[in-house]
N, C-alpha and C positions, 0 to 999 in steps of 0.2 A: 562417787558422784551422788548428788542429791536426788531424791525422788522427783522433785519438781523438774530438774534438768533432764532426767531420764524421760519423763513423760513428755516434756516439750520436744526433745529430740525425736522421740518415737513418733509424735504427732506430725512433725515436719516431714520425716522420712515416709510415713504412711500416706500422707495426703498430697504429696507432690511427686509426680512421676519421675522428674529429674530434679534432684536437690543437691546443691553445692554449699557446703560449709566452707567459708573462705575468710580471708582477711580483706575487708572492704566489701564492696558490692559489685554487681555486674557493670554498673556505670563507672565505678571508680575503684578498681582493685588496688589494694594497698600492699601487695607483695608480688614479686615476679612470678612465683609459682601459681598463685591464684589467677594472675593475668593470663598466663598460658592456658589454663583450663577454661577460663571464660572465652577466650578467643577460639579455642577448639569447638566449644559448644555453639558459639555464634556462627562459626563457619558451617556447621551442620544444620543451622536454621531451626533448631529445636527450641521449644519453650522450656525455660528452666527457672527455678527459684533459687535464691541465695540467702544465706544467713551470715551476717558479719560477726564472726566470733570475737572481734575486738570490742564489741559492745557489751559482752556478757561473759565474765570470767568463769561462771559455773558451766555455761555451754562450751566455752573454749576448752576447758579441762574435761568436761563430761563427754564430748564427742570422741575424745581420744580413748576413753574407757569403753564407750558404746561400741566402737568398731575394733577395739584392741589394736589401733593404729596410732603411732606416736606423732604424726605430723598433720599439718593443715596446708593445703586444702584437702577436703574429702568429698568424693562424688558418690552419690547414690542414684541408681536407676531402678525404677519399679521396686523400691524397698531394698534392693541388693547393694551392699557396699562394693564399689568398684575399685577404689584406691585413690592415691594421690596423683600429683602431677606427672611423675615419671611413668606410672602405670597407664594413666589416661593417654599420655603421649604415645606409648607403645601400642596400646589398643587402637588408637586412631590410625597409626601407621599400618597396622596389620589388617584393618577393616573390621575388626571385632567390635569396636565402639559404635560404628555406624549401624551394625546389626542390632545392638542393644538399644540404641536410640530409636531406631525404626520400630522395634517392638514396643518401646515405651509410648510412642506416639499413636500406635494402632491398638494398643491394649493387649497385644499378643505377648507371648513369652519367648525370649531368645534362647 
């Protein structure tokens, strides 16, 4: 991963309480997995930012190295890597995601 990509990814994760690296954007997801995570976040009514990895190959590959996770989408809450679609879906079902999102919107830690 390039230093520029590393710095850019670190900046996005550090400066957005809920950050989703995805294919497409929250208005127009470009893969089913990204769409599922967007819908879960929207259902919770939380503000979140997205980055379309299809627009930048360095970030698309860099995010995989940054998290040591091979797939996209990737969700970060309060700077913590949460996971991809399946993990987000499982955490949503168990209620764990709601707690993390609540902590992100209040500034507390979960």
